[in-house]
Legacy VTK file of the C-alpha trace (Angstrom):
# vtk DataFile Version 3.0
C-alpha trace
ASCII
DATASET POLYDATA
POINTS 112 float
204.571 48.553 176.552
204.031 50.370 179.821
200.889 52.067 178.483
199.378 48.696 177.583
199.707 47.441 181.158
197.822 50.490 182.417
194.983 49.838 179.984
194.684 46.226 181.114
194.132 47.326 184.712
191.131 49.558 183.894
187.923 47.516 184.390
185.897 48.471 181.309
182.411 47.005 181.427
179.392 47.395 179.204
176.326 48.122 181.285
172.778 48.889 180.335
171.701 52.460 180.908
168.528 52.914 182.914
167.813 56.155 181.083
167.384 55.361 177.366
167.391 59.024 176.343
170.817 59.774 177.789
173.867 59.356 175.565
176.594 56.867 176.514
178.794 58.226 179.301
182.387 57.501 180.161
183.455 57.524 183.758
185.179 55.353 186.308
186.014 52.799 183.637
182.400 52.179 182.582
180.533 52.809 179.365
176.731 53.059 179.469
175.247 51.727 176.227
172.065 50.018 175.098
171.988 46.422 174.016
171.722 45.926 170.289
168.416 44.134 170.664
166.762 46.988 172.554
164.175 48.916 170.613
165.434 52.311 169.556
162.061 53.966 169.945
160.131 53.893 173.219
157.075 55.243 171.377
154.095 52.946 171.808
150.910 52.881 169.780
149.912 52.648 166.167
152.018 54.411 163.547
150.683 56.261 160.527
152.636 55.103 157.472
152.761 56.099 153.793
153.566 53.028 151.709
155.914 53.581 148.764
157.428 51.288 146.111
159.906 49.121 148.000
159.876 51.356 151.081
157.584 53.164 153.478
157.660 56.507 155.266
156.498 56.948 158.857
154.171 59.966 158.971
153.228 59.645 162.655
155.615 57.728 164.946
154.476 54.512 166.543
155.564 50.963 167.247
153.277 49.078 164.845
150.697 49.160 162.037
147.608 46.948 161.712
147.060 44.301 159.060
144.194 45.392 156.774
142.857 41.822 156.553
143.403 40.248 159.968
143.679 43.332 162.180
146.831 41.957 163.819
149.486 44.470 164.934
152.670 44.344 162.834
155.836 45.842 164.398
157.453 48.296 161.974
160.685 46.276 162.145
158.810 43.250 160.764
156.710 45.007 158.101
157.318 43.250 154.765
154.019 43.243 152.857
151.909 46.234 151.803
149.942 47.670 148.909
150.997 51.012 147.471
147.690 51.419 145.591
145.459 50.606 148.578
147.875 52.040 151.201
147.410 48.956 153.399
149.764 46.716 155.365
149.513 42.928 155.505
150.783 40.542 158.189
151.798 37.711 155.832
151.525 36.519 152.202
148.242 34.729 152.929
146.674 38.048 153.950
147.839 39.580 150.650
146.189 36.758 148.703
142.990 37.045 150.721
142.785 40.797 149.962
143.670 40.711 146.264
142.245 37.298 145.279
139.345 36.524 147.652
137.822 33.843 145.366
141.008 31.762 145.077
140.665 30.398 148.597
137.066 29.345 147.917
138.135 27.479 144.771
140.928 25.676 146.624
138.632 24.551 149.444
135.928 23.457 146.969
138.463 21.311 145.085
138.271 23.129 141.752
LINES 1 113
112 0 1 2 3 4 5 6 7 8 9 10 11 12 13 14 15 16 17 18 19 20 21 22 23 24 25 26 27 28 29 30 31 32 33 34 35 36 37 38 39 40 41 42 43 44 45 46 47 48 49 50 51 52 53 54 55 56 57 58 59 60 61 62 63 64 65 66 67 68 69 70 71 72 73 74 75 76 77 78 79 80 81 82 83 84 85 86 87 88 89 90 91 92 93 94 95 96 97 98 99 100 101 102 103 104 105 106 107 108 109 110 111
């Protein structure tokens, strides 16, 4: 019971560390940790990725890859569509259709 009272008096606070490379530290009742929404990698630039069946492997670190159709940057955390055969990433399902079935869009717009 007495030990519990002592723990209640210690002002534990979660604070954001200014140095992302340093591990969490304990001291004076504070714990330095990163927010869960912070990016784990401060590496900027385009990544080099090998696309596999149901997964991908980062060959060269980076924050994003480019869509093969639109050229838009796709953050690695949001990468969902790619071609294993062509080794290309796509921003959305429409980009996949445009790459693999280019004539379908023409037929839809022509009313056929």
